[in-house]
N, C-alpha and C positions, 0 to 999 in steps of 0.2 A: 378362216379368212384373215387377210392382213393387208395393210396399206403399202403403198409404193416404197416408202422409206424403210419399212420392215423388210421388204424383199431385198433391198440393197444391203441393209445391215446384216441380215442373216447369211446372205450369199457371200458377202465380203468376209465375214468372220469364219467361214469354212476354209478359207485359204490364207488369211492374214490374222495374226494374233495380237499385234500391237497397233493402237491407233492413238495419235496425238492431235490435240485440237483445242478449239475455243468455240463455245456454243453461241449461236445467234438465231435469228428468225429462220434462216434458210436451212439450217441443219438440226434444229431442235428435235424433230421427230425421228430423224435418223439416229441421233445420239441416244434418245430414249429407248429406241428399239435395240440398239447395240448393247446398252447397259442392262436392259431387263430381259432380253431373250437370247443373248449369246454369252460365250465365255471369253470373248476378246477383252483385253486390258486397255482401258482408256486413261491416258495421262493428260491432264489439263495444262495448257501453257498460257502465258499472259499476253502474247502477241501472235497474230496470225502467221507471220513469217516463221515464228518458232515452231509451229506445227509442221511445216514442210521441212525445216532444217532438222528437227528431231527425227523425223522419218528418214531423212537423208543420212544422218549420222548413224542411225540404227543399222542401215544396210552397210555402210562403209566399215562398221566395226564388227559385223557378224556375217555378212553375205545373205541375210534374210530380209525380205522386203517388209515394209511397214506402210501404214496409211496415215494420212493427215485429213483433217476436216475443219472447214470454216463456213461461215455464212456467205451470202452473196454480197455484191457491191463492194463497199469499203473493206469488208472482211476478205474478199477475194483479192482485191488489188494490193492489199498489204502483203500478199504472198509472192508477188511477181519477181522480186529480186531472188528469193529463195528458189522459185521455180526455174528461173534462168540459170542459176548455179547448178541445180540438179540436172537440167537438160544438157548443159555444156560438159558436165562431168560424167554424163551417161549413167546416172543413178536411177534405178527403177523404184518407183513409189506411186501410190494412188492418192490423189487429192479429191476427197468427196466434198462438194460444195453445193449450196443452194444456187438457183439461177432465176432469171426473169420468168414470169408466167408464160405458158404457151399462147395465151391470148395477146401477148405483146408486151413490150417494156413499159414499166412505170417511170415516172419522172426521175427517180433516183437510180434506175438500172443503167448498166453499161454493157457493151458488147464483150462479154467475158470470153467467148469463143475466139474472137479476133485477138484479144489481148494475150490469151494463152498461146495462140498460134504465132504471135509476134516474137515470143521467146522460145519457140520451137517445141511447144507442147500440144498434143492432140487432145480434143475433148470428146467424150462420149456422153450423150444426153439420154437419160432413162425416160421411158414412156409408160403408157398405161398397160401395155401387154408384154413388154420385154425388159422389165427392170432387172430381173435376175440374170437374163442372158447378156444384157449390156454390161452388168457388173463383171461377169466372167470374161467377157471380151476385153474389157479395160485391163483386167489383171493379166490376161494372156498377152496383150500388147506390151505392157511394161516389162514382162519377163522376156519376151522375144527380142525386143529392140533395146532393152536396158536403158530406158528413158522414163521420165515421169509422165503420168497421164492424169487428166482431170475427168472425174465422173460427176456430171451435173444433174441435180434433181430440180426441175422447174417448180416454182413455188405453188402453183395450182395443182400439181400432180402429187406433191409430197404426202398428202393425207388421203388420197383416193383409195378406197377399198378395191383391190384388183384380184382378190381370190387367194387360194392357197399358194404357198411358195414352192415353186417347182425345183426338182433336183436337176441342175444344169450340168452336163458333162464338162470336164476340163478344170482349169485351163490347160491347154497343151504347153509343153516346154520344148524349146529348140534343141535339135540334135547337134552335138559338137561337129564342127566343120572339119571333116577328114581330108588329108591331102591326097585324094584319089584321082584327080584329073591328070591327064597325060602331062600337061605343063607343070603341075605341082610336083609330080614324081620326078620329072626330068630336072627340075630346079633343085629338089632335095638331093639328087645324085650329084649335081655340080657342087652344091654346098658341102656335101660329105667329102668330096674329093679335095676341096680347099681345106677342110678341117684336118684331113690326113696330112697334108703338106704344111700346115700352119706350125710356126715355131712359137708364136706368142698369141694364142687365141683368148678371146674374152667373150663371155656370155653376159648379156644385160637383160634383166627381166623387169617388167612393170606390173601394173594393176591387172592387166588382162591375163597375165600368167597366173595370178592369184585366183581370179574368177574361174579360170579353167581348171584349177586344182592341180597345177603342174609341179608342185614342190619336189616330190621324189623323182619324177621323170627328169626334171632339170638337173637335179643332183647327180643322177646317173650319167647324163650327157656331159656334165662338167668333169666327172671322173674319167670318162672314156676319152675325152679330148685333152685332159690336163689343163683346162682353161681356168683362168682367174674369173671370178664372178663379180658383178656389180648390179645394183638395182636403181630404179627411179625412187623418188621420195614416197611413191604410193605402193612400192613393191618390196619394202624393206624386209630383209632377212627371209626372203622366200627360199633361198638356196639352203639346203640342210647342213652344209659343212661350213662353219664360219671361219675355219682356218685359212681358206683361200679367197675370202670375200673382201673386196675393197670398199664396201660400204655403199654410200649413196652417190650417184653420178650428178654432175652439174654443179651449180653454185653452192650447194650444201656440202659438197664433197671436200675431203681434205686435199690440200695441194699435192702432196706426194702421191696420193692415190690417183689423182687425175693425170699425173705424169706417167704412171704405169699404164693407164688406159691408152694414152697417146702412143705408147710403144707397141700396141697390138697390131698384128698383121691381118688378122681376121676377127671381126666382131659380129656376133649373131644376137639380134634383138628380139625378145619374145614379149608380145603383149604390151608394148610401150609406144606411146605416140611420138616420142622424140621431139617434144616441144622445145622452144627456144631456151628454157631454163635448164632442162636436162642436157641439152646439146651445148651448153655454155656459149650460146650465140654462135655456134658453128665451130667451136674450138675443142670439143670433146675428143674427137678422133683425129689422128694425123691424116693429112691428105692422101697418104699411100695406103691407109687401112681399107681393106675390103669389108664393106658394111652390108649385112643382110638383115632384113626385117621379116618376121613371121607374125601375122596378125589376122584377125577375122575381118578387118576393114577390107574394102575392095581395091585399095591401092596403097602405095607407100605414102607415109605421112611426113617425110622429110626428103629434101632434094639430095641429101648426102647418101641415101640408100642406093646401093648398086644392084642388089638382088632382092626381089620381093616374092614371098610365098604366102598365099592366102590360105590359112589353116588355123585350127585350134592349137594353142601353144603346147598343150599336153600331148596331143596325138602327133604333132610334128617332132617333138623332142623324142618320143618313143621311136618314131621312124628313123630319125638320124642315128640314135644310139644303136638300133638294130643293124643299120647299114655298116656302121663302124665295127661292130662286133663280127659281122659276117666276113669281113676282110681282115680281121684280126689286127686292126689299126692300133698302134702304140700311142699312148698319151704323149703330149709334147714335153712334159717335164718342167714347163715354165713356172707353174704355180709353186712348185717346191722351192724355187730359187728366189722367190719374192717374200720379203718380210711384211706381210699385210698388216700386222698389228702396228708396226712403226709407220707404215704408209698412211694409216687411218688417223693418226694423231692430229689434233687441232691445237692451235695456239690458244692458251687459256687466259693469258693476261694476269694482271695483279688484282688484288681485291678491289681497289678503288682506282678510278680513272683520274686524270689530271685535274678535273673539276671537283674532286672530292666525293662524287657519287659512285655508286657501285658499277664495276665493270660487268656488263651482262654476261660475258663469257665465263668469268670466274663464278658468278652466281649460278649460271646454268650447269656448269661442271660440278659444283658442289651439290646442287639439287639432284643430279644424276645419282650421286652416292646416297642421298637421303630418301628420295621418293620410293614408295613401295615397288618392289620388282614386278609384282602382279598388277600392272597398271595399264589403262587404256588412255591415251592422250588425244584430246580433241583440241584443235587449234583454230583460232580466229585468223583473219588475214592482217597483214601489215609488215613493217620492217622486221619486227621481232621474230617472225616465223623461223628465221635461221637458227636461233639458239636451241630450240627444242629439237630441230632436225639434225643439228650438229652434235649435240651433247646428250640427248635422251634417247639412247638406242632402243627402239622397240623390238620385241621378240618376234614379231610377225607383221605382215602387211596390215592386218585388221586391227593392230594395236595402236595405230595412229591414224587420225583422220583430219584432213584440212579442208573443212567446208568453207568455200569462198574463193579458193585459189583458181578454180576454172574460170570464174566470171570476174576475177580480180576484185572481189568484194571484201569489205570489212564489216564488222558488226553482226556476225552470225555465230560467234563463239559460244556465248551463254546459252543460246538455243540448242546447241549441239549436245549439251551435257545430258539432258533427259533421254535422248535417243540412245546414246552410248550406255547410259546407266541401265536402261531396260534390256539392252542387248547383252550386257555383261554384268549380271547381277551379283557375281562374287568378286569382282575386281574393283580397285580404286580408279575412279574417273578423275583425270587431271586435265583441267582446262588451262591452256596457255593463250593469253590475249595481251593486247596493248591497251594503253589508256584511251586511245581514240575509239577503237572498235569496242572496247569494254564499256565505255560510257554509252555508246550507241545502242547496245543490246541489254541494258540494265533491266528492262522489263521482265526478263526471264532469270534474273538473279534468284528470285524466289523459287522458280521452277527447279533450278539447279540444286538448291538447298533441299527442297522437298524430295526430289527424285533420287538423290544419292544416299540419303539415310546413313550418315556417318562414314561414308566412303568417298567423299568428294573433296578435291583440292583445286583451287584456282591460283594460278601464278600470273600476276599482272605486271608486265614490263612497263613501268611507268616513267616515261622520260619527259612528261609535260609537253608533248608535241606529237604531231603526225610525222613520225620519223622518216618514212619513205619520201614524203614530199620535201622535208627539210634537206634530205640527202640529195635528191634529184634536182630540185628547183632552188632551194636556198643556196646551194653551192654555186648555182649559176648567177646569183646576185639578185634574184627576185625578192620582193618584200616578204619577210618571214612571218609577219604578224598573223596572217590567216592560217599559218602552219603550226602555230603554238597553241597550247591548251593550259589554262590555269590548272595548277597541280591539284588533282582530285584525290581525296582521301578515300581510296577504295576499302581500306581496312575498316574505317568507320562505317561505310555503307554496308559491308558484310555483317558487321556486328549488329547494326540496326535491324537487318533482315533476319536475324536469328542465327548467324554464323559466328565464326571466330576470325576476326581480322587481325593481321599482324603487319605493321609497317616495318619493312626490312631495309636497313641502311648499312648493315655490315653482314659478313658471312656468318658471324656468331648468331645473329637474329634468326638464321635459318634453322637453328637447333629446335625451333618450335615444331618442326616436322617430326623429329624424334619423339618429342613429348606427345604429339598427336598420335603417332603410331603405337605408343605404349598405352594409350587410353583404350579401354574396351570399346568396340564398335558402337554398342548401344548407348554409350555415354559421350560419344564424339559429336562435335559440331562440324559443319562444313568449314574447312580451313581456307582462308584467302590470304595469300602472301603478296603484299603490295610492295614490289621491288622498286625502290627509288634509284633507277639506273641512269647512267650518263648517256646523253644523246650523241656524244662525240665518237663512240665506237661504231663503226660502220660494218655491217655484215658483208662477208665476201661476195655473196650473190648480188648485193646492192652495188658493190663496187663494179661488178660486171655490167649491171644495168647502166650505171653512171658512165662507164667507158663507152658503151654502145651509143648512148644518147648525147655524148659530148660533141 
């Protein structure tokens, strides 16, 4: 015999290995059952938002879903920003929470179902007879639709003895969407004809292509067409041959690489939403470029798309390659004529900016040389996000995660570390954050130090300001005082929390990374690099935002 919370815990643990959370009245019995009767791993966080963010980052850096858990009321409302981010980014995870009793709300209860729905998240409430089935249904929902889901345990149901825990079938997993409809096949035929005639084809891939496991298939199509390749920030290095890759598209892209993309006569986009940043606010492709989008969404996601095929990226790439091989189509030859290494170079700047503080470009470029190659980067939101995306080349899409970008949030960086650490237990986890978001999320500085165990580094781009606001509104003449921050000594904070903090005012100070790498893992402390950077250096993507909003 077992109570309702045990039904949920044991059923969840059959399908999900990692749980992140904070205990309270509403989930105490669930956590007790999880820890005493299952093999799932529980990582404690210090803020409820951190539970959801850690589960989110776990998926983004591994492709494996995780769960989060908090109590009801204030514990649940603290997760809402993180839930909204996961919903908008289409990240699957299960949030197990307590909820009001079935007899009705208490004075301190709120309508959690309505709140979750307001940020685009569905709630499944477990009952006296269906706790295991509801748990499996919630997991199936998150896998099928790639969205977060809330699994709620009413307070007066949590400890009810409801009998033996049943073996519930499932969850089912979605079948990849094949391009088998008459319209899809006709569209693929038209696209294949265009690729045969193309002189300067480009393939662009995003996170959807990674989720589809389309790496090798996209590489085969690129070879068959002779196309240059490029990715979104969330699809980095999905193409297997880096010799013909132009890097990241949009505001993080190198200027010369973006010029090559505008020369394309045919562009095929796989699993990318083509948001305003990837599209450089409409300037990514030349007006004459024929743009095709292949996605599992039910419609094109940008007005620039001229041809849309609803299909799984991997299956569509295979179909296109097969069609080209059947007619013995010759590759365009364009990619052999382009020096992609030269096109991908960024301006590094000098060590110090005019104000005597570090140039963030020079610091980021030097860190690319120093940071461990086997690294997973998790990024907070803010102006500084350009520097990691421009200079710290990830080896694969899952080796960099930007939790917060979908919802335009800051303050989720520290929470991300634990999720990435559990998902990548042999790699160094590198957090990149600004001083604004870094200060906002300090509750989980301790979690980052605990979870990485000698393989964690944080890089704080500290310009004593909310840099994006200064760039966008300060330059318009608005009062800057609300945009400025008294300079925080993050190095001292890290040391106080049990890490190793280093204030970095010159490139030489970054040699601390070499010393850290030379130290045995078991003797290392979490390393925090407090980069005292200049706020006068504006990232290229921010310059695009400024231009559009001027």
